[in-house]
C-alpha positions as CSV (number, residue, x, y, z in Angstrom):
1,M,0.0,0.0,0.0
2,A,1.3,3.5,-0.9
3,D,2.4,5.7,1.9
4,Q,-0.4,8.2,2.7
5,G,1.9,11.2,2.3
6,E,2.8,9.9,-1.2
7,A,-0.8,9.6,-2.2
8,M,-1.6,13.1,-1.0
9,C,1.2,14.5,-3.2
10,R,0.0,12.7,-6.3
11,Q,-1.6,15.2,-8.7
12,V,-3.0,15.1,-12.2
13,D,-0.6,16.2,-14.9
14,G,-1.2,19.7,-16.1
15,G,-1.1,18.7,-19.8
16,M,-3.7,16.0,-19.2
17,T,-5.9,18.5,-17.4
18,R,-5.7,20.9,-20.4
19,V,-6.6,18.1,-22.8
20,F,-9.7,17.1,-20.9
21,E,-10.8,20.7,-20.5
22,V,-11.2,20.6,-24.2
23,F,-11.9,17.0,-25.1
24,G,-13.8,16.1,-22.0
25,K,-16.8,18.0,-23.2
26,R,-19.5,16.0,-25.0
27,W,-19.4,16.2,-28.8
28,T,-15.9,17.7,-29.1
29,G,-14.1,14.5,-30.1
30,L,-16.7,13.7,-32.6
31,I,-16.5,17.1,-34.2
32,V,-12.7,16.9,-34.5
33,A,-12.9,13.3,-35.9
34,T,-15.5,14.4,-38.5
35,L,-13.2,17.3,-39.6
36,M,-10.1,15.0,-40.0
37,P,-10.6,14.2,-43.7
38,G,-11.0,17.9,-44.6
39,P,-13.2,21.0,-44.5
40,V,-16.9,20.5,-43.8
41,H,-19.9,22.9,-44.1
42,F,-21.9,23.5,-41.0
43,A,-25.0,21.7,-42.2
44,E,-23.0,18.7,-43.3
45,L,-21.2,18.6,-39.9
46,R,-24.6,18.7,-38.1
47,R,-25.9,15.8,-40.2
48,A,-22.7,13.8,-39.6
49,I,-23.1,13.9,-35.8
50,P,-26.6,12.5,-34.9
51,G,-28.1,14.0,-31.8
52,I,-26.1,17.3,-31.7
53,S,-28.2,20.4,-31.8
54,E,-27.3,23.4,-33.9
55,R,-26.7,25.5,-30.8
56,M,-24.4,22.9,-29.3
57,L,-22.5,22.4,-32.5
58,S,-22.0,26.2,-32.8
59,D,-20.8,26.5,-29.2
60,R,-18.3,23.6,-29.6
61,L,-17.0,25.0,-32.9
62,M,-16.5,28.4,-31.2
63,E,-14.6,26.7,-28.4
64,L,-12.4,24.7,-30.7
65,S,-11.8,27.8,-32.7
66,S,-10.7,29.8,-29.6
67,T,-8.3,27.0,-28.7
68,G,-6.7,27.1,-32.1
69,L,-7.9,23.7,-33.3
70,V,-10.5,24.7,-35.8
71,V,-10.7,27.5,-38.4
72,R,-14.0,29.0,-39.5
73,E,-14.2,30.0,-43.2
74,V,-17.0,31.8,-45.0
75,D,-17.4,30.6,-48.5
76,A,-18.3,33.2,-51.1
77,G,-21.9,33.1,-52.0
78,P,-24.6,33.2,-53.0
79,P,-25.6,31.3,-51.0
80,L,-23.4,32.2,-48.1
81,R,-22.0,29.0,-46.6
82,V,-19.7,28.5,-43.6
83,S,-17.2,25.7,-43.5
84,Y,-14.8,24.5,-40.8
85,R,-11.4,22.9,-41.0
86,L,-8.8,21.7,-38.6
87,T,-5.6,23.7,-38.1
88,E,-2.2,22.0,-37.9
89,A,-2.7,21.6,-34.2
90,G,-6.1,19.9,-34.8
91,L,-4.8,17.6,-37.4
92,A,-2.0,16.6,-35.0
93,M,-4.7,14.9,-32.9
94,E,-5.3,12.2,-35.5
95,P,-2.9,9.6,-34.2
96,S,-4.4,10.0,-30.7
97,L,-7.9,9.7,-31.9
98,K,-7.1,6.6,-33.9
99,E,-5.5,5.0,-30.9
100,L,-8.6,5.8,-28.8
101,A,-10.8,4.2,-31.5
102,R,-8.6,1.1,-31.4
103,W,-8.8,1.0,-27.6
104,A,-12.6,1.3,-27.8
105,E,-12.8,-1.6,-30.3
106,T,-10.9,-3.8,-27.9
107,Y,-12.3,-2.8,-24.6
108,L,-15.7,-1.1,-25.1
109,T,-17.4,-3.6,-27.5
110,D,-20.3,-4.5,-25.2
111,G,-22.5,-1.4,-25.3
112,G,-19.8,0.9,-23.9
113,Q,-18.6,-1.5,-21.2
114,C,-15.5,-3.6,-21.0
115,P,-16.3,-7.3,-21.6
116,E,-15.9,-9.6,-18.6
117,R,-12.6,-11.0,-20.0
118,F,-11.0,-7.5,-19.5
119,R,-12.3,-6.8,-16.1
120,K,-10.1,-7.4,-13.1
């Protein structure tokens, strides 16, 4: 058993805290994953993510834009259309998201729960 003083000194890494401040919010990871292949118009992005409201999508896109992961671009009209694309920083998330997807395929196959064989 760990010494009680050691346990009290243990803290979450600052980098991990910043990651989950952004990606810990519902829909954020799905938005980034949907934008990985290239720019997407707002309406197409909404259709690609079932269950997300226009308001929530707009809020998450603004947050991702303010963190420097997404760029909002207004396409010349008519009609006026807005598209979103990942920045270099956003695209750099691809290996991590692919690894999370592989992890989910292995460990979260039973309706979002680890199968019995992986539980300890």
